[in-house]
N, C-alpha and C positions, 0 to 999 in steps of 0.2 A: 751464537756460534762464532767464536773468534778465539784463536789460539796460535801460538807460535808453532804448534805441532800440526797446523793445517797443511797437509800434503795433498797436492792435486795432480801430481805427475810422478810416475815410476816407470823404470825400464827394467824388465825382467826377462831372463831366458827361460822359456817354457819348453818341456819335452813330454810328449805323450808317450805312453807305454807301447812297447813293441808286442806284436802278436806272438803266442807260443807256436812252436813248431808242431806239425802233425806227426803222429807216431807211425813208425814201421813195425808192425807186430802181426804175428799169426796166431790163430786160435790153438791153444794147447789144452787138451783134456784127455783123461784116461779113456782108453778104447777108441779115441779119435786119432787116426794115424796122421792124416794131413789135413789140419784145420785151415780154413781160408783166412784171408787178411782181415784183421779186426782192429787195426790201429786207429785210435781216436783223433779227433781234431784238437788243435791248440786253442787255447783261450784267447779272447780279445784283449789287447792292451788297454790300459786305463785311459780314459779321457781327461783332458783339462777342461774344466767347466767353470764358467763364471755365474755366480748366483747373486741376485739383488738383495740387499739387506737395508731396510728403511731405518734401522738403528745406527747405521754407520753414516758419517758425513765427511770422512777423510780417507785417504789412502795410506795413512801412517803405519798401519799394521803390516803393510807390504813394503815399507821403505828399505828394510834391511834384508829382504828375501830376494837375492839376486838370481837364484836358480830354483826352479820348482819342477819336479818331475812326478809323473804318475807311474804306477807300478806296471811291470811287464806282465803279459799273460803267461800262463803255465803251459808246458808242452802237454800233448795228448798222451794217453796211455793205452794199454792193451784192453781187450774186451770192450772196445768201442767207447772208452771213457774219454770225455772231452775235458781239456785242461781248464783250470779255474781262470776266469777273467781277472785281469789286473784291477786293482782298486782305483776308481776315479779320483782325481784330485780336484776338489771343490773349493774355489777361491771366492769368498764373500766380498762384495764390493758395494760401495754406496750407489744409490740411484743417481743416474745421469752419468755413469762411467762409460767411456768408449774405449775399445781396444784397437790399436793401430799397428800395422806392420812396421817395425823400426827401419827396415831397409827401403821399402817402397812408399811408406806413408799412407798406404791403403787402409781405410777403415774396415775392420773385420766384423765388428758387431757393436751393439750398444745395449746397455741395461737400463731400463727406465721404470720397471715395476717391482714391487717388493715380492720376493720369492721366485722371480723369473730366472729361469736357468737356460743358458745357451752354451753349446760346445764351442770352445775356442780352438782347441786342437784335438781332432779325433784319434783314438788309439788305433794301432795297426791291427788288421784282421788276423785271426788265428789261421795257421796253415791246415789244409786238409789232410787227414790220415790216409794210410794206403788202402783202406777199405773203399774209398771213392774211385780207385783206379783199377779195380779188377774188371775183367771182361771175359768173354768166351775164348779169346785167343791169349789173354794175359791174366792167368788165374792166381799168380803169385807175385804181384807188384812189390818190388823191394825199395820203393821210394815213396816219399810223401812231401808235401809242400812246406817250405819254411814259413814262419810267420812274417807278416808285413813289418817293416821297421816303423817306429814311432816318428813323429814330426818334431823337430826342434827348431824354435824360432825365438828371436828377440822381439818382444812385444812391448809396446808403450801403452800404458793404461793412463788415460787422462780423465779427470773428473770435471764435468760441466754442471754446476749446481742447478738444481731444479727449483724454480720459484715463479710465482705468478707475476710479480712486479720486480723489476730491476731498477735500482736508483743509479742514474748517470749524472756525473757532474765533475768539475774540477775539484781539486783538494780544497778543503775548507768551505764547501758549498753548503754544508749543514746536513749531509746525508746521514751520518751517524746519529746526530741529535734527533732528527726526525724519526729514525728507526727506534731509538730508545724511548721516545714518547708515545709512539703509536703501538708499540709492542713490548713484550717483556725482555727483549734482547738488551744486553748491556755491553755495547761496544765501547772501546776506549775513545774518549773525546778530549781534544786539546785544541789550542789555537795555533798550531803549527801544521804545515802540509804533511801529507802522507801519514797521518795518525793511524789510519786504517791500512794495514798491510796484508790482511787476509779478509776474504768475503765474510760478511755477517748475515745470518739468516734470522728473521723474526716473524712470528705468526701474529697477524693483526686481526683482533677481534672486530666483528661487524655486527650488524643488527640481526636479531632473531637467532643468536648463537651460531652465526656463520663466520667464516674467517677466510683470509687469504695470506699467502706467504710473500714476504717482501725480502729482497736481497740488497745489501749495501755493498756495492762493488768498489774496490779501492779506486781512488781518484785518477781520472784520465788527465793527461796534459796534451798540449799541441805536440804532435810528432809521436804519439803513443803507438800508433800502428806500425811505425818504423822502429820501435823498440826503445824510445826515450822514456825517461822516468821509470815507471814500473812496466813500461812497454806493453807487449801483448800478453803478458803473463795471465792477466785476469780478464782481458777482453773476451776470451772464449766463453766465460761464464754468462755473458750477456745473451749469447746465442739461444739459451733455453728459456729465457723469460718471455712470458706472453705479452707483457706490456712494459714499455720503458718510460719511467718517470724522470724526466730531465729537471734537475735542480740548478737554478742560477740565483745567486744571492742578490738582494735588492741593492747592495752597494757596489755591484759590478760597474765598471766604467761604461760598458756597452752590453746590455743584456742580450740583445738579439745577436750580436756578433759572437758572444760567447756560446750561445746555443748553436749557432751555425758551425762553429769550430768543433763542438762536440759531435754534431751530426756528421761533419766531414771525416772525423777520425773513425767513426763507426763505419762509414761508407768505405773507407780505404781498407779497413780490416775485413769487412764482409758486406758487400752491397745488399745482401738479402736482409740485413738488420733494419734497413729503411722501410721494409714492408710491415714491420711490427707496429702495433698501435702505440701512440705516444701521447704524453701529457707534459705540459711545461709548467712547472711550479716555480714561482718566485719566492725564495726563502728569505728569512730575516725581514719580513714585511712589517714587523713592529717598528722598524726604523722610518717608515714612510707615513706621511700625513695623507689625508684623502685627496688633496690636490695633486701631490706628486704621484700617488698611485694612479690616479686617472690619467695623468700625463704619460706615465710609462705604458699604461694599458693601450694607448693609442698606437704605440710602436711595435707591439707584440705581433708575431706572425698569426695569420688568421686561419691557417690550414690545420691547426691542432688546438685542442682545448687548453686553456691556461687559467691559472688560479694563483692568488697571492696567499701565502701561508706564513705562520710564525710558530715555530716549535716551542718557543719560550712562552708566549702568551696563549697558545692554543688557537690562534686565529685560523679560521677555515679548515681545521683538521678534519671535522666530521664532513663538511662538504667535499673535502679532497677524498675521503674514503668513499663517499657516495659516487663521485666521479670515476674512481678507480673501478668500483664494483660495476657501474654501468658499462664502462669500457671492456671489462673482462667478460661481461655476459651479453654483449651486443653482437 
């Protein structure tokens, strides 16, 4: 999953339908001189509804829809006829989409399940017809309720991709190469920074026909939480990952310092990210001999599992999958 058409942020003005007005009407029938009130109720305005669709992975289909409106409810009629409800406007979104009030920043809802439907903006209620207002002292009410207005709001839709494992590392740490080797994903790979400009998703096959989803998040740099480099544009995708796999290349001047820098950027963005399970993988380990690997191992942090891997030679890739599976299910 990688494309220049990867859109994970849209801002749209939504308006739910207004309710139909109740009717003012009196019964008319041959031989009935003075029929009573029989004005029907107005119909409900259409809702704005978000529906999860597992076949979508981007908000591209909404990029050019700046105004979305649901239908208004129809007014009531005579003979106690209720007006038709306005048609709901159902917006299909990828799983992991959140809706946020553009003015206040408040999160209104999130969609995480395929087929899940949630009302973003409810339609206005229809007004009551004059039949509801008759009484012993007021037998011919000549008024009815108007329908409730719809709700109009600017809403931000943001996509936070859903994956079991999120790859975290500086540019050129080997994240895309690892994903291409352990899954069928084909991300762009080159020897310059920021090759990956959009998140990539890959399904990693495991033992006994099981699998887990791995996400390659575009490279983080020091200061990313303040907006440097690709900034916080993709940091939010890490929030939905169950496990964070930190990749630091074996040729890094200081492996532990690089890991601590990555950890610091995540903490500045969202301290809760540090509560996630973590694994440290030293990539490009084919460059190391046994003595140098043993020497580096002595310096690695002891509070998280660590492993030396090579996507080129396949070194320790199966043990890495075993470790990931164990962490995901512990």
